[in-house]
Residue, then its C-alpha position, 0 to 999 in steps of 0.5 A: x500500498x503506497x504510504x499515502x494510502x497506509x497513512x490515512x488507514x486509522x479510523x476513528x468510528x466510522x469516520x477515516x482520519x488522515x495520520x501524520x507519517x512517522x519520520x525519523x530524523x538522525x540529527x538535530x535540524x534547524x530550530x524552525x525546520x523541526x518545529x514545522x516538521x513536529x507540526x506536520x509529521x509524527x517527527x522523532x528527532x535526536x536530541x543529542x545531536x550525536x552521530x548514530x550507530x549502524x544498530x541505531x540507524x537499523x533501529x531508527x529505520x525500523x521505527x520510520x515510514x519516512x527516513x531524514x539521514x544527513x551527509x554523516x549517515x551511512x545508509x547502507x543495504x542492511x539499514x534499508x532492509x531494516x525498514x522492512x514494509x513500512x520504510x517507505x522514503x529516504x529524505x537526504x538532508x543534503x545534496x550529496x546521495x553517495x552514503x545511500x545505498x541507492x540500488x538497496x532502495x530501488x530494489x525495496x521501492x524505497x523513494x530517495x530525494x535529497x536538497x540540491x540547489x539551496x547550498x550552491x552560493x553559500x558553498x561557492x563563498x566558502x571555496x572562494x574564502x579557502x582559495x584566498x586563505x590558502x593563496x595569502x597564508x592567512x590560517x598559518x599568519x593566524x596560528x603565529x599570532x596567537x602563539x606569540x610569534x609576530x614580533x612587527x611587519x617585515x618585507x618578506x615574512x609571511x609572503x603569499x600569492x596574488x589571484x590577479x591573472x592566475x588560472x583557476x582549474x574547476x573539476x566539475x562546473x555544475x551548479x558549485x563550480x559555475x558559482x566559484x567560477x563567477x567569484x574567481x572572475x571577479x579576482x580577475x582569474x582566468x577560468x578553466x574546467x574539465x567536465x565529462x562534456x562541455x557546458x553550454x556555450x552561453x555559459x562559457x561565454x559568461x565564465x569566459x571559461x576554457x574547457x579542457x576534455x582530459x583532466x590531467x592536461x588542465x592539471x599541469x597549465x592551472x595554478x589553482x584547482x578547485x574540487x567541484x564534483x561530486x563523489x562516485x565510483x568514477x570520482x573516487x581517488x579521482x586526484x591520485x598520486x599521479x595527477x596530483x603530481x601533475x599538478x606545478x610545486x607552487x599550485x594550490x588545490x581546494x577540496x569543497x566536494x567530497x573528501x574520497x576525490x582525492x587520494x588524502x595520503x597522497x595529497x599529505x606526501x606532497x604538500x609535506x615534501x613540497x611538490x605542492x605549495x598548499x591545499x585547502x581542504x572542507x572534507x575529508x577522506x575518512x571524515x571525520x578522521x583526518x590524515x596525521x600528516x595533514x594536521x602537522x602541515x603549515x601549508x594546509x587550510x583545513x575546516x570542518x565540512x563547514x561548507x554549507x553551515x549558514x543559517x541561510x543555507x541549512x533551513x532552506x535545505x529543511x524546508x526542501x526536506x519538508x516540501x518532499x514529504x509533504x508532496x510524496x505523502x499527498x501522492x504525487x511524485x517528489x521534486x527533488x527524487x533521486x533515480x537510481x541509474x544501474 
């Protein structure tokens, strides 16, 4: 029975009374979002706001008609199977769905949705901030100052690199990649990009962007690389040791997409050996664990997965989750349904 029919199965005497769908949310969401969910659904929240264990996620799926996970939750086939016949929808809080076994969901007839679009501008702001921080050594300078190492201005101290005239190579010129490119143009950077296919001529013209069909060729010719592609089987370790060696020693690498796109151990080694000038990372291959060498390096800017961490973005993400659930429970196709293409 479809969920939009099942939730109307309760009766009061002879009168059919609509019931609220049971929605289990795995992490704390912004207060306005949780308040609205409480009004609309039979909602269960994670009041401790801690990551749930695998067994706890299985139990949550078993209780839920609709499960609302986040990027920090690995929703594998075992968790999905625990939902049995009652789990009808996984309404992800976030754009990326690489942490959800979509094949298992598809095989069990479970609808998967995400929250695309709303975090584009804030994530691009973070990417540009990290490019600047890396180029101008901002994190390193702050650490020196807080440790009492600032003794006054000197002509050759803490020299970084200017962005004007530099070449930015964007890996993945989608919504976020294009937003990063627009910001880079404001700094008079030259935009280069690699996709599986070129974007439209209109977008290329607006961004004055140069397309490289071969990633290896682009890497050898740019000064800054911004990683903005999704995490898939094809993009795991896309920037492996061999490709990192294509970068020039003075190049900078920035990642605000997914950690496993970069071979973190290989990156750490090249930063430590001076084969790469710097890197700025918001995401990590084995998050929340970070390669220990990175933590020791002055030329690594490290922030804790903050790309979409604004009140506006996180609230908008929650609103999209609510819309997807409401449309689904009303018997219609959710606007942000993610199809499995096996």
